[in-house]
Each structure stands twice: as structure tokens, then as C-alpha cells.
C-alpha positions as CSV (number, residue, x, y, z in Angstrom):
1,M,116.5,90.6,240.6
2,A,114.5,93.1,238.5
3,A,114.4,96.7,239.8
4,L,110.9,97.9,240.3
5,A,111.4,101.4,239.0
6,E,110.8,103.3,235.8
7,L,114.2,103.3,234.1
8,R,115.3,104.7,230.8
9,S,116.5,101.5,229.3
10,P,117.0,97.9,230.4
11,L,120.8,98.5,230.6
12,D,120.4,101.2,233.2
13,W,119.7,98.8,236.0
14,I,122.3,96.2,235.3
15,A,125.1,97.4,237.6
16,L,122.7,98.1,240.4
17,D,121.0,94.8,239.9
18,W,124.4,93.0,240.1
19,A,125.4,94.9,243.2
20,L,122.1,93.8,244.9
21,L,122.7,90.3,243.7
22,V,126.2,90.3,245.4
23,A,124.6,91.4,248.6
24,A,122.0,88.7,248.3
25,G,124.8,86.2,247.6
26,W,126.6,87.2,250.8
27,L,123.3,86.6,252.7
28,A,123.0,83.2,251.0
29,V,126.5,82.2,251.9
30,G,125.8,83.2,255.5
31,A,122.6,81.2,255.5
32,A,124.5,78.2,254.3
33,G,126.7,78.5,257.3
34,I,123.7,77.8,259.5
35,F,123.2,74.5,257.7
36,A,126.9,73.7,258.2
37,L,126.9,74.9,261.8
38,R,129.8,72.8,263.1
39,R,131.2,71.5,259.8
40,F,134.4,73.5,260.1
41,R,136.1,72.4,256.9
42,L,133.1,73.3,254.7
43,V,132.8,76.7,256.3
44,A,136.5,77.5,256.1
45,R,137.4,76.0,252.8
46,V,134.2,76.7,250.8
47,L,132.0,79.4,252.3
48,F,134.6,82.0,253.2
49,P,136.4,81.7,249.8
50,L,133.0,82.0,248.1
51,G,132.4,85.2,250.1
52,G,135.8,86.5,248.8
53,L,134.9,85.8,245.2
54,L,131.6,87.8,245.7
55,G,133.8,90.6,247.0
56,L,135.8,90.5,243.8
57,A,132.5,90.5,241.8
58,L,131.3,93.6,243.7
59,S,134.6,95.4,242.9
60,G,134.0,94.7,239.2
61,V,130.4,96.0,239.4
62,A,131.6,99.1,241.2
63,L,134.2,99.8,238.6
64,A,131.6,99.6,235.8
65,A,129.2,101.8,237.8
66,L,131.8,104.6,238.4
67,L,131.6,105.7,234.8
68,D,127.8,105.3,234.4
69,R,124.8,107.4,235.2
70,P,123.1,107.1,238.6
71,Q,120.8,104.1,238.7
72,V,117.8,103.8,241.0
73,A,115.4,101.0,242.1
74,V,112.6,100.4,244.5
75,L,112.6,97.0,246.2
76,P,109.3,95.5,247.4
77,I,110.7,94.7,250.9
78,G,110.1,96.6,254.1
79,L,106.9,97.8,255.7
80,P,103.7,98.5,253.8
81,G,104.0,101.9,252.1
82,L,107.8,102.0,253.0
83,P,109.7,100.1,250.4
84,F,113.5,100.2,250.1
85,H,114.8,102.8,247.7
86,M,118.2,102.0,246.2
87,R,120.6,104.2,244.3
88,L,123.9,103.5,242.7
89,D,125.8,106.6,241.8
90,A,129.5,107.5,241.7
91,L,129.9,108.0,245.5
92,S,128.2,104.7,246.4
93,A,130.1,102.9,243.6
94,F,133.5,104.1,245.0
95,F,132.7,102.9,248.5
96,L,131.4,99.6,247.0
97,L,134.8,99.2,245.3
98,V,136.6,99.7,248.6
99,I,134.2,97.3,250.4
100,G,134.5,94.6,247.7
101,A,138.3,94.8,247.3
102,S,138.9,94.7,251.1
103,A,136.4,91.9,251.6
104,A,138.1,89.7,249.0
105,G,141.4,89.8,250.8
106,V,140.0,89.5,254.3
107,S,137.7,86.6,253.4
108,A,140.5,84.6,251.8
109,F,142.6,85.2,255.0
110,A,139.6,84.2,257.2
111,A,139.4,80.8,255.4
112,G,142.7,79.9,257.0
113,Y,142.5,81.9,260.2
114,F,139.4,80.7,262.1
115,R,139.9,77.7,264.4
116,R,137.6,75.3,266.1
117,G,136.7,76.0,269.6
118,E,137.1,79.8,269.4
119,G,133.8,80.8,271.1
120,T,131.1,81.1,268.4
121,P,130.5,77.9,266.2
122,P,132.0,78.3,262.7
123,G,128.6,78.3,260.9
124,L,127.2,81.0,263.1
125,L,130.3,83.0,262.7
126,C,130.0,82.6,258.9
127,L,126.4,83.9,259.1
128,Q,127.4,87.0,261.1
129,Y,130.4,87.7,259.0
130,H,128.5,87.7,255.7
131,V,125.5,89.6,257.0
132,F,128.1,92.2,258.1
133,L,129.5,92.4,254.6
134,A,126.0,92.6,253.0
135,S,124.8,95.3,255.3
136,M,127.8,97.5,254.6
137,A,127.1,97.2,250.9
138,M,123.4,98.0,251.4
139,V,124.2,101.1,253.6
140,V,126.0,102.8,250.7
141,L,123.2,101.8,248.3
142,A,120.3,103.0,250.4
143,D,118.4,105.9,249.0
144,D,115.9,106.6,251.8
145,A,116.2,107.1,255.6
146,Y,114.2,103.9,256.3
147,A,116.4,101.6,254.3
148,F,119.6,103.3,255.5
149,M,118.7,103.0,259.2
150,V,117.7,99.4,258.8
151,M,120.9,98.5,257.1
152,W,122.9,100.7,259.5
153,E,121.5,98.9,262.6
154,T,122.0,95.5,260.9
155,M,125.7,96.5,260.4
156,A,126.0,97.5,264.0
157,L,124.3,94.3,265.4
158,S,126.2,91.9,263.2
159,S,129.5,93.5,264.0
160,F,128.6,93.4,267.7
161,F,128.1,89.7,267.6
162,L,131.4,89.4,265.7
163,V,133.3,91.5,268.3
164,T,131.9,89.2,271.1
165,A,132.6,86.0,269.2
166,N,134.7,84.8,272.1
167,H,131.9,85.8,274.5
168,R,133.1,83.7,277.4
169,I,135.7,86.3,278.3
170,A,134.3,89.1,280.4
171,E,136.6,91.8,278.9
172,I,135.4,90.9,275.4
173,R,131.7,91.2,276.5
174,R,132.5,94.6,278.0
175,A,134.2,95.8,274.9
176,G,131.2,94.7,272.8
177,Y,128.7,96.5,275.0
178,I,130.7,99.7,274.9
179,Y,130.8,99.5,271.1
180,L,127.0,98.8,270.8
181,L,126.2,101.7,273.2
182,V,128.2,104.2,271.2
183,A,126.8,102.8,267.9
184,H,123.3,103.3,269.0
185,V,123.9,106.8,270.5
186,G,125.3,107.7,267.1
187,A,122.3,106.1,265.3
188,I,120.0,108.5,267.2
189,G,122.0,111.5,265.9
190,I,121.7,110.1,262.3
191,L,118.0,109.5,262.7
192,M,117.4,113.1,263.9
193,C,119.5,114.4,261.0
194,F,117.2,112.7,258.5
195,G,114.3,114.2,260.4
196,V,115.6,117.7,259.9
197,L,116.6,117.0,256.2
198,Q,113.1,115.9,255.2
199,A,111.8,119.4,256.3
200,N,108.5,118.3,257.7
201,T,107.3,116.9,254.4
202,G,106.9,113.3,255.6
203,D,108.9,112.0,252.7
204,Y,112.1,110.4,253.9
205,T,113.6,109.5,250.5
206,F,117.0,111.1,249.7
207,A,115.5,112.5,246.5
208,N,113.1,114.6,248.5
209,M,115.9,115.7,250.9
210,R,117.9,116.9,247.9
211,A,115.0,119.0,246.7
212,Q,114.6,120.8,250.1
213,H,116.3,124.2,250.5
214,L,116.9,124.5,254.2
215,T,117.7,127.8,255.9
216,P,121.3,128.1,257.1
217,F,120.2,127.5,260.7
218,W,118.4,124.2,260.0
219,A,121.1,123.1,257.5
220,S,123.6,123.6,260.3
221,V,121.5,121.6,262.7
222,A,121.4,118.7,260.2
223,F,125.1,119.0,259.6
224,L,126.0,118.9,263.3
225,L,123.7,115.9,263.9
226,A,125.3,114.1,261.0
227,T,128.8,114.9,262.3
228,F,127.8,113.6,265.7
229,G,126.1,110.5,264.5
230,F,128.6,109.4,261.8
231,G,131.5,110.6,264.0
232,A,130.5,108.1,266.7
233,K,130.8,105.3,264.2
234,A,134.0,106.7,262.7
235,G,135.7,107.2,266.1
236,I,136.1,111.0,266.0
237,L,137.2,112.6,269.2
238,P,135.6,112.4,271.9
239,L,133.5,109.4,270.6
240,H,136.6,107.3,269.9
241,V,136.6,105.2,273.1
242,W,135.0,102.1,271.5
243,L,137.8,101.5,268.9
244,P,140.7,100.6,271.3
245,E,138.3,98.3,273.2
246,A,136.4,96.6,270.3
247,H,139.3,96.0,267.9
248,P,141.5,94.0,270.3
249,A,138.5,92.0,271.4
250,A,137.4,91.0,267.9
251,P,139.0,88.2,265.8
252,S,141.6,89.7,263.5
253,P,139.7,89.4,260.2
254,V,136.8,91.2,261.9
255,S,139.1,93.9,263.2
256,A,140.4,94.3,259.7
257,L,136.9,94.8,258.3
258,M,135.8,97.1,261.1
259,S,138.9,99.3,261.0
260,G,139.6,99.2,257.3
261,V,136.0,99.2,255.9
262,M,133.2,99.7,258.4
263,I,134.4,103.1,259.8
264,K,134.6,104.3,256.2
265,T,130.8,103.9,255.9
266,A,130.7,106.8,258.4
267,I,132.9,108.8,256.1
268,Y,130.4,108.0,253.3
269,G,127.6,109.3,255.5
270,V,129.3,112.6,256.1
271,L,130.1,113.1,252.4
272,R,126.5,112.1,251.4
273,V,124.9,114.6,253.8
274,S,127.4,117.4,253.4
275,F,127.8,117.5,249.7
276,D,124.7,115.7,248.3
277,L,121.7,116.0,250.6
278,L,122.4,119.5,251.8
279,S,121.9,122.3,249.2
280,L,124.5,124.6,250.7
281,Q,127.9,124.5,252.5
282,L,129.1,127.0,255.1
283,W,132.7,127.8,255.7
284,W,132.5,127.2,259.5
285,W,131.4,123.7,258.9
286,G,134.7,123.0,257.3
287,A,136.6,124.9,260.0
288,M,134.9,122.8,262.6
289,L,135.8,119.5,260.8
290,L,139.3,120.7,260.4
291,A,139.6,121.3,264.2
292,L,138.0,118.0,265.0
293,G,140.0,116.1,262.5
294,L,143.3,117.6,263.6
295,A,142.6,116.9,267.3
296,T,141.6,113.4,266.6
297,A,144.6,112.7,264.4
298,L,147.0,114.1,267.0
299,Y,145.3,112.3,269.9
300,G,145.2,109.0,268.0
301,V,148.8,109.0,266.9
302,V,150.2,110.0,270.4
303,F,148.2,107.2,272.1
304,A,149.3,104.7,269.3
305,A,152.9,105.5,270.0
306,A,152.5,104.7,273.7
307,Q,150.7,101.3,273.3
308,V,152.2,97.9,274.2
309,D,149.3,95.9,272.8
310,M,149.7,95.5,269.0
311,K,146.0,95.5,268.3
312,R,145.3,98.5,270.5
313,L,148.2,100.3,268.7
314,L,146.5,99.7,265.4
315,A,143.2,100.8,266.7
316,Y,144.6,104.1,267.8
317,S,146.3,104.4,264.5
318,S,142.9,104.1,262.8
319,I,141.7,107.0,265.0
320,E,144.6,109.0,263.6
321,N,143.7,108.2,260.1
322,I,140.0,109.0,260.6
323,G,141.2,112.4,261.9
324,L,143.1,112.9,258.6
325,L,140.0,112.0,256.6
326,F,137.9,114.5,258.6
327,T,140.6,117.1,258.0
328,A,140.4,116.5,254.2
329,I,136.6,116.7,254.2
330,G,136.7,119.9,256.3
331,L,139.2,121.6,253.9
332,A,137.0,120.5,250.9
333,L,134.0,122.1,252.7
334,V,135.9,125.4,253.2
335,F,136.9,125.5,249.5
336,S,133.4,124.6,248.4
337,A,131.8,127.3,250.6
338,Y,133.9,129.9,248.8
339,G,133.2,128.5,245.3
340,M,136.8,127.3,244.8
341,R,135.7,124.1,243.1
342,M,139.1,122.8,241.8
343,L,140.7,123.1,245.2
344,A,137.7,121.4,246.8
345,A,138.1,118.6,244.3
346,L,141.8,118.4,245.2
347,A,141.1,118.1,249.0
348,L,138.2,115.6,248.3
349,T,140.4,113.5,246.1
350,A,143.0,113.4,248.8
351,G,140.4,112.2,251.3
352,L,138.9,109.6,249.0
353,Y,142.4,108.3,248.0
354,H,143.1,107.9,251.7
355,V,139.8,106.0,252.2
356,A,141.0,103.4,249.7
357,S,144.6,103.3,250.9
358,H,143.8,103.0,254.6
359,A,141.2,100.3,253.9
360,L,144.0,98.2,252.3
361,F,147.0,98.8,254.5
362,K,145.1,98.8,257.8
363,S,143.4,95.5,256.8
364,L,146.8,94.1,255.9
365,L,148.2,95.2,259.3
366,F,145.4,93.6,261.3
367,L,145.7,90.4,259.3
368,G,149.4,90.4,260.1
369,T,148.7,90.8,263.8
370,G,146.3,87.9,263.5
371,S,149.0,85.7,262.0
372,V,151.4,86.7,264.8
373,L,148.7,86.0,267.4
374,H,148.1,82.5,266.0
375,A,151.8,81.8,265.7
376,T,152.8,82.9,269.2
377,G,149.6,83.3,271.3
378,E,150.8,86.8,272.3
379,R,149.8,90.3,271.3
380,N,151.8,92.1,274.0
381,L,154.8,93.7,272.2
382,G,156.9,93.2,275.3
383,K,156.8,89.4,274.8
384,L,157.6,89.4,271.1
385,G,160.7,90.0,268.9
386,G,162.8,88.3,266.3
387,L,159.8,86.8,264.4
388,I,161.3,87.6,261.0
389,R,163.4,84.4,261.5
390,Y,160.4,82.2,262.1
391,T,157.6,83.8,260.2
392,P,159.4,85.5,257.3
393,W,156.4,85.5,255.0
394,V,154.2,87.4,257.5
395,A,157.1,89.8,258.3
396,W,157.7,90.9,254.7
397,V,154.1,91.4,253.7
398,T,153.4,93.2,257.0
399,L,156.4,95.4,256.2
400,V,154.5,96.6,253.1
401,G,151.5,97.6,255.3
402,V,153.9,99.3,257.8
403,L,155.6,101.4,255.0
404,A,152.2,102.4,253.6
405,S,150.8,103.4,257.0
406,A,154.0,105.4,257.6
407,G,153.3,107.4,254.4
408,L,156.4,106.3,252.6
409,P,156.7,106.2,248.8
410,P,156.1,104.4,246.5
411,L,153.0,103.2,248.3
412,G,149.4,104.4,248.5
413,G,149.7,106.0,252.0
414,F,152.2,108.4,250.7
415,V,150.1,109.6,247.7
416,S,147.0,110.4,249.8
417,E,149.0,112.3,252.5
418,W,151.0,114.1,249.8
419,L,147.8,115.2,248.1
420,L,146.4,116.4,251.4
421,L,149.4,118.5,252.1
422,Q,149.2,119.9,248.6
423,S,145.7,120.9,249.3
424,F,146.9,123.0,252.3
425,L,149.5,124.8,250.2
426,F,146.7,126.5,248.2
427,T,144.8,128.0,251.3
428,P,146.4,131.5,251.1
429,G,143.9,132.1,248.3
430,L,141.0,132.0,250.7
431,P,139.1,135.2,251.2
432,H,139.0,134.8,255.0
433,P,142.1,136.2,256.7
434,V,141.7,134.1,259.9
435,L,141.6,130.9,257.9
436,N,144.6,132.0,255.9
437,M,146.5,132.5,259.2
438,L,145.4,129.3,260.9
439,I,145.4,126.7,258.2
440,P,149.2,126.7,257.6
441,V,149.5,125.9,261.3
442,V,147.1,123.0,260.7
443,A,149.3,121.8,257.8
444,A,152.4,121.9,260.1
445,L,150.6,119.8,262.7
446,I,149.5,117.3,260.1
447,A,153.2,117.0,259.1
448,L,153.9,116.3,262.8
449,V,151.1,113.6,262.8
450,A,152.7,112.0,259.7
451,A,156.1,111.9,261.4
452,L,154.7,110.4,264.6
453,A,152.8,107.8,262.5
454,G,156.2,106.8,261.0
455,Y,157.7,106.6,264.5
456,T,154.8,104.3,265.6
457,M,155.1,102.0,262.7
458,V,158.9,101.6,263.3
459,K,158.0,100.6,266.8
460,F,155.3,98.2,265.7
461,F,157.5,96.4,263.1
462,G,160.8,96.6,264.9
463,V,159.6,95.2,268.3
464,I,157.6,92.4,266.7
465,F,159.9,91.1,263.9
466,L,163.4,92.4,264.5
467,G,166.0,91.8,267.2
468,Q,166.1,88.6,269.3
469,P,163.1,86.7,270.7
470,R,162.1,87.9,274.1
471,E,160.4,84.6,275.0
472,E,161.7,81.1,274.4
473,K,158.4,79.8,273.1
474,L,158.8,82.1,270.0
475,A,161.2,79.6,268.5
476,Q,158.1,77.4,267.9
477,A,156.2,80.1,265.9
478,H,154.9,79.0,262.5
479,D,154.4,81.0,259.4
480,A,151.0,81.8,257.8
481,G,149.1,79.2,255.8
482,R,148.2,79.2,252.1
483,W,144.8,80.9,252.5
484,E,146.3,83.5,254.9
485,R,149.1,84.3,252.5
486,A,146.7,84.6,249.6
487,G,144.5,87.1,251.5
488,M,147.5,89.2,252.6
489,L,149.1,89.1,249.2
490,W,145.9,90.5,247.6
491,L,146.1,93.5,250.0
492,V,149.8,94.0,249.3
493,V,149.1,94.2,245.6
494,G,146.5,96.8,246.3
495,C,148.8,98.9,248.4
496,V,151.5,98.8,245.7
497,A,149.1,99.5,242.9
498,L,147.8,102.6,244.7
499,G,151.3,103.8,245.1
500,L,152.5,103.1,241.5
501,L,149.3,104.1,239.6
502,P,148.1,107.3,241.3
503,N,147.0,109.0,238.1
504,Q,144.9,106.1,237.0
505,F,143.2,105.8,240.4
506,I,142.5,109.6,240.5
507,Q,140.7,109.2,237.2
508,L,138.4,106.7,238.9
509,I,137.8,109.2,241.7
510,D,137.1,111.9,239.2
511,P,133.4,111.0,238.7
512,V,132.8,111.2,242.5
513,T,134.3,114.7,242.8
514,Q,132.5,115.8,239.7
515,A,129.2,114.7,241.3
516,L,129.9,116.3,244.7
517,V,131.7,119.6,243.9
518,Q,131.3,119.8,240.1
519,A,135.1,119.6,239.5
520,G,137.7,117.0,239.2
521,L,141.4,116.3,238.7
522,G,140.9,113.5,236.1
523,A,141.7,115.6,233.0
524,T,144.7,117.3,234.7
525,V,146.5,114.2,235.8
526,A,145.7,112.3,232.5
527,A,147.7,114.9,230.6
528,D,150.8,114.3,232.7
529,G,151.3,110.6,231.9
530,W,153.2,108.9,234.8
531,L,153.9,112.2,236.6
532,L,151.4,113.1,239.3
533,A,151.1,117.0,239.2
534,P,147.6,117.9,240.5
535,A,148.2,121.7,240.1
536,G,150.8,121.7,237.4
537,V,154.4,120.7,237.2
538,S,155.5,124.1,238.3
539,R,154.0,123.8,241.7
540,A,154.7,120.2,242.8
541,S,154.9,116.7,241.2
542,Y,155.6,113.1,242.1
543,G,156.8,110.4,239.8
544,P,156.3,107.0,241.4
545,V,158.0,105.1,238.6
546,I,161.0,107.5,238.7
547,F,161.1,107.2,242.4
548,L,161.0,103.4,242.3
549,F,163.7,103.4,239.7
550,G,165.9,105.6,241.9
551,I,165.5,103.2,244.8
552,A,166.4,100.2,242.7
553,A,169.4,102.1,241.3
554,S,170.6,103.1,244.8
555,F,170.3,99.5,246.0
556,A,172.2,98.2,243.0
557,L,175.0,100.7,243.4
558,A,175.3,100.0,247.1
559,W,175.5,96.2,246.4
560,L,178.2,96.7,243.7
561,L,180.3,99.0,246.0
562,V,180.1,96.6,248.9
563,R,180.9,93.7,246.6
564,R,183.9,95.4,245.0
565,L,185.4,97.3,247.9
566,Y,184.5,95.5,251.1
567,H,183.7,91.9,250.2
568,G,185.4,89.5,252.7
569,R,186.4,92.4,255.1
570,L,183.2,92.6,257.1
571,R,182.5,91.2,260.6
572,R,178.8,90.6,261.2
573,A,177.4,91.8,264.5
574,L,174.1,93.0,266.0
575,P,173.7,96.6,265.0
576,W,172.1,97.7,268.4
577,A,175.0,96.1,270.3
578,C,177.7,98.3,268.7
579,G,179.7,95.2,267.9
580,F,179.5,93.7,271.4
581,P,179.5,89.9,270.9
582,W,177.6,88.8,274.1
583,S,174.3,90.5,273.7
584,S,170.9,89.2,274.8
585,A,167.2,90.1,274.3
586,R,167.4,92.1,277.5
587,M,169.7,94.6,275.8
588,Q,167.1,95.4,273.2
589,D,164.8,98.4,273.4
590,T,161.4,97.4,274.7
591,A,158.0,98.7,273.5
592,E,157.7,100.7,276.7
593,G,161.1,102.2,276.3
594,F,160.4,103.0,272.7
595,G,157.3,104.9,273.6
596,Q,158.7,106.6,276.7
597,P,159.9,109.8,274.9
598,I,156.4,110.3,273.4
599,R,154.8,109.8,276.9
600,Q,157.1,112.3,278.3
601,I,156.7,115.0,275.6
602,F,152.9,114.6,275.4
603,E,152.4,113.8,279.1
604,P,149.3,116.1,279.3
605,F,147.5,113.7,276.9
606,F,147.8,110.8,279.3
607,R,146.5,110.0,282.7
608,M,149.7,108.4,284.0
609,Q,149.6,105.7,286.7
610,R,153.0,104.7,288.0
611,E,153.6,101.6,290.2
612,L,156.9,101.9,292.0
613,P,158.7,98.7,293.1
614,S,159.3,97.9,296.8
615,P,162.9,97.6,297.9
616,F,162.0,94.3,299.6
617,D,160.7,92.7,296.3
618,E,162.6,89.7,295.1
619,R,162.0,90.8,291.5
620,P,161.3,94.6,291.6
621,R,159.4,96.0,288.6
622,Y,158.5,99.6,287.6
623,R,155.3,99.8,285.7
624,V,153.7,102.8,284.0
625,T,150.2,102.8,282.5
626,A,148.9,105.6,280.3
627,E,145.1,106.0,280.3
628,D,142.7,108.2,278.4
629,H,141.6,111.3,280.4
630,L,138.3,111.3,278.6
631,W,137.3,108.1,280.3
632,H,137.5,109.9,283.7
633,W,136.4,113.3,282.6
634,L,133.4,112.3,280.4
635,Y,132.4,108.7,280.3
636,L,132.7,107.6,283.9
637,P,130.7,110.6,285.2
638,I,128.0,109.9,282.6
639,A,128.0,106.2,283.7
640,H,127.7,107.2,287.4
641,L,124.8,109.5,286.6
642,A,123.0,106.9,284.6
643,G,123.5,104.4,287.5
644,R,121.9,106.9,289.9
645,L,119.0,107.6,287.7
646,A,118.4,103.8,287.2
647,R,118.4,103.3,290.9
648,L,115.8,106.1,291.4
649,V,113.6,104.6,288.7
650,G,114.1,101.2,290.3
651,L,112.4,102.5,293.5
652,L,109.1,102.4,291.5
653,Q,109.5,98.6,291.2
654,Q,108.1,97.6,294.6
655,G,106.9,94.1,293.5
656,R,103.4,94.7,295.1
657,I,100.2,94.7,293.0
658,A,98.6,97.3,295.2
659,V,101.4,99.8,294.5
660,Y,101.0,99.3,290.7
661,L,97.3,99.8,290.9
662,M,97.9,103.0,292.8
663,Y,100.2,104.2,290.0
664,S,97.4,103.5,287.5
665,F,94.8,105.3,289.6
666,V,97.0,108.4,290.0
667,T,97.8,108.5,286.3
668,L,94.1,108.2,285.4
669,V,93.1,111.0,287.8
670,V,95.9,113.3,286.4
671,M,94.8,112.6,282.8
672,L,91.2,113.3,283.6
673,L,92.1,116.6,285.2
674,L,94.2,117.6,282.2
675,V,91.5,116.6,279.7
676,T,88.7,118.4,281.5
677,R,90.7,121.6,281.7
């Protein structure tokens, strides 16, 4: 696929050409699904693995492009006079790497996950899935507003059809419509942002937008529109309501892609507009993103801790992680506005590291819930338990995702959050006294969010896999198949690699920060070998290999001491029963009980609904539901207002030709009066 642009040498377009070829390959795989509409084995065993191999190829292309110059191309598709402009630079290459690596694992898992008779025919599902992958890749390659919006809408529509795959269920259709509505409202904001960025020149290429020097007012308008538009797709507060609805409704591989990858395209959009297309950065932009990100992170983790549906729990956890990403971007904007380039690079590196880490561990967790769902038919935490006995493979690989999500070393989630906290430790050097006073408070709240995230992950893993089964049918649960294991194992390797090789991965991020803020940490971390010290060993450092060695030594010492001193003198008993021999599943802590302290401490966050039992009930039950205030404060009033306006407009539809002719006559008279004047 030759790029139709004037390039410096034939080698300049190879990486971009291959990236476009992978996107075209995904489309071809999807099209093949139509010809094999109901041939389930062909779709599952051939087409989905082929899509995973294309994801691996895209990762290799992105790695090669990270260290190369920006490459551009003009594709002869689109409308007359409006071709698609493509550009592969460091920022787009990094996100292509995340998309490709995640797609490889999720596609392999999907080959063993999808079943016959689950709503959409297998071939059509294959088409929607691979169009979704191709559109995400094309979004980060687009270099003009027209190509970007076409791909953005393709991504939204294909993911909508994937969310509503089991469209016969009314709740799933409702979740899909909510997602599509929020996605299109956000798209309007993005389109208006591009309208401001082109500065009335009529040229909607990103190259023209970079050349414009907007006044602070119009630059702020563009930034606010971008925050609104991309924030709707990312799930930033208060535009987060679609995530806990759409993610549980979608099949688990689709939930993994949406939560792990798709919402990162919104992060890409914010970075592209804030640091690339806009020629200036203002400190209050960063302060606003800090406030939004912190509110979103705290809101998400508190609601995650109170959930009893495992997929809704992970959806709210994604909202929390999106809040952390916006916080990192906001801090980078603050540093960049004051010319503190190295500190901006540190905050931006933390954010980009978390983009990759969250894509891997959240995809892994959603795939784990998919395996549990297929094995048990349940996603309610209150009906699970003890699955580590029956699905040990799923339990152990899910544990890796849980530890990474909780931010524990030596996994990637710890490195990104540690870098973010390191970024906050340098804020006393800011020239703004109010920021110097408030940002340490933000850092403390982020530490609280990290602690609550660990609490939530303990609940998630403990209630599902530990203890005794809460239902008799769990004894028939089966472990994951070969394809599912292969997909999850790939993501496990990624989580571990990000934790053990932080310096090497930061050097891959370095070209991105160099392009966006003209500074990077690559040279600094390269000089420290295996020790991660972003600002010098005297300030703070982290040695993943040393930490791993310490853990291994501690386990070995404990094993030797137990073996030498206590072997044969132990009586095994259930730890939660304090040695009581006649325990049952009813004695275990439930998901509701585990989240009760959080609901009580953060009760103002929730709209509590309590159902008290009647004394005359044979089996009295006490039930508490914690709802989102924003549904009742914001979205339901908007829905009621829209309904009233629709009914008023509906009065015009009388169904009589005479009335419609009268409308035309009145319109004609009014237009004549206006024209003659």
C-alpha cells in the first residue's frame, strides 16, 4: 500500500505502510467472518487467532516506529477533495503498541471464549470485533479532523454493536443506547474543538492546526471542548455513567478491549490536543485536570469497593484509573506551563506507563471474569467463592492482574503509581503558592485512592476464589481452555515485564515525551542500570530485581524455618474460623459485608436504598442498594426535559395533509417578509 505523499526516501514510509496494512488485515479478517457467518469453528479457531497475530505484528511495527522520524501519507479514500491524511509519530506509535499488544492477548482468549447461540452470529461478531480493532488503530494514525472523526465514529458504532451482541435482553439494549448517546455527545465536543483549532482557515489537517497560534481565550475554548469530548469517551466525572452499564453488558473480551484499550484513545486525544495541536499551555488547564482526575479517581474507587457484580466492580475500577491518568496529564500541563520540562516529562512518563500497565492488567481481569462467568454462569459476587479449587489456572493468572491493579511490586501497576507520586514530590518548586499548598493534598488523596484500590482488589479476588463455595453448583465449575489460557498468559507476561523492566520501558516512552515536552527520562534511567531512579538515587529509587530477590529469600527462609521447627506439629484449619472445625460458607464474609465499611464511611457518595424485612416473612432479608447520585441529579432531569420537548414537537405531527400545507404556507410568507425587508 504505497503512501501517496512526497517522502524523503523509500524507507520513510515502511513503518506507516505496515501499520496501515495491519489495519487493512483486520478489516479483511472481519470480512471473512461474513462469508463464514455461522461456521463457528472457522471463526473461533482461524479468524480470531489470525486477528491476534496481526496484533503482534502491529506491536512490532510500533516498536520500530518509536525510534524513527514522523512519517506521513495521504490515502486516496474519503470524499472528493477530502482525502485521509495519516501520520505515524512517537505518540501514535506508543498507542499502537498498546493496542496491538492488548489485542493479541484478547483475540487469543476470544478464540476459546465465544459460544454458539450467544446473540449475534459468530461471523457477524467477528466482523464487528475486527472493525473495532482497525478503527482504534486508524484513530491514532489520523492526521486530519475528517479522517479522525470518521474513524472515531466507526469505533463508537462497532463497539456499540459489540456491547449489544446479546441484544435480546432489554437491559443490554438499554446499556448500549446509553453508551452510544454519551459517545455521540462527546463526538460533538471533539468536532467543535477541531473547528476552533483550524482558526477559520478551512484547512482541517493537523499540520495546519499546529501552525496556528491561538489567543489564550480561543486556546482555552479548544482545550475545554477537547476535555469534554474525550472525557466522555474516557469516562471522566460526570460523564462516567456509561462504563458501569456497558462493560457488564458486553462479552468479556469486548469489555477487556473497551476498558483496557478503547478508553485510552481518549487519553491519546487529550495528549494530542494539549501538547501537540495547541501552541501553548496554561497552568489552570492542568489544575482543572488535576481536580477532575482526583474527583474521578476517588469516586470510581469508592463505588468499586461497594459493588457486588464483578464486572461492574471492574468498570468502576477503570473509572478510578482514568482519574489517575487525567491527574498525571494535569500535573504535566502545570509543569509545562511553567517551563519545568524535566518534571513535565516525569509526570507524562508516569501517565504513559499507566496507560500501558492498565491496558494489560485490566484486560487480564476482564478475561478472568469471563472465564468465571463461563465456568459458573454467575457474576454476582454473593454467589461465588472457593473457585481456586475448581479453576486453579484462572485463579493464579487473575491473581497477577489483581496484584498489578492494587499497585503492588514487582508489577507494572506499582511502577506507574510510584512514578506519579514521585512527580508530586517535586511540586514545591512551582512558582505558584496556591498550587504548592494544594498539590500535596492531592498527593495524599491519591495515596488514599491507591489504598482503596488495594482494598477493592482484595475483595474481588478473595470473594471469588477463596473460602468455601457459596453455591452447590460451583463444584461443577471448569477451568479455562487452551486458547483462553494462552491469551491470559500473554497479558500476565506483559504485566510482569512492565514491573521487572521499568528502565527499558521508560526508554521506549522517552521519544514520546521528547516530542511533547522536549524532555525525557531515557538518559537518566539508562545510567542507573537495573535501579529505577528518575531524579537521582539521593531522592528515591526502586530496584525491581532486588525487590524480587528479597521476596524469594523471605519465602525460602520461612519455608526452611517451618520445615525445621514446626514440621509435623501443625493442625490445619480454616483461617477465618479461628480453628473452629464446623464452619460453613455462611460464616464467610460476603461481598456486601466486605464493602459495608466503605459504604458507611463514604455514605454521602451514595444514594442509599434500604429494604427492611417484614417480621412476618418466612425468610427475612435485609437489602441495601447504593446508587449514583448523578443519575438523579443530572441525567434523569435531562431525560425528563428531553421527553417533554419531544412531546411538544410531536404536537406538530397531526397526520393531516391540510395542516402540513398550512405549515409550508406560513413558512413561505415569513420568508418572503424577511427577504423583502
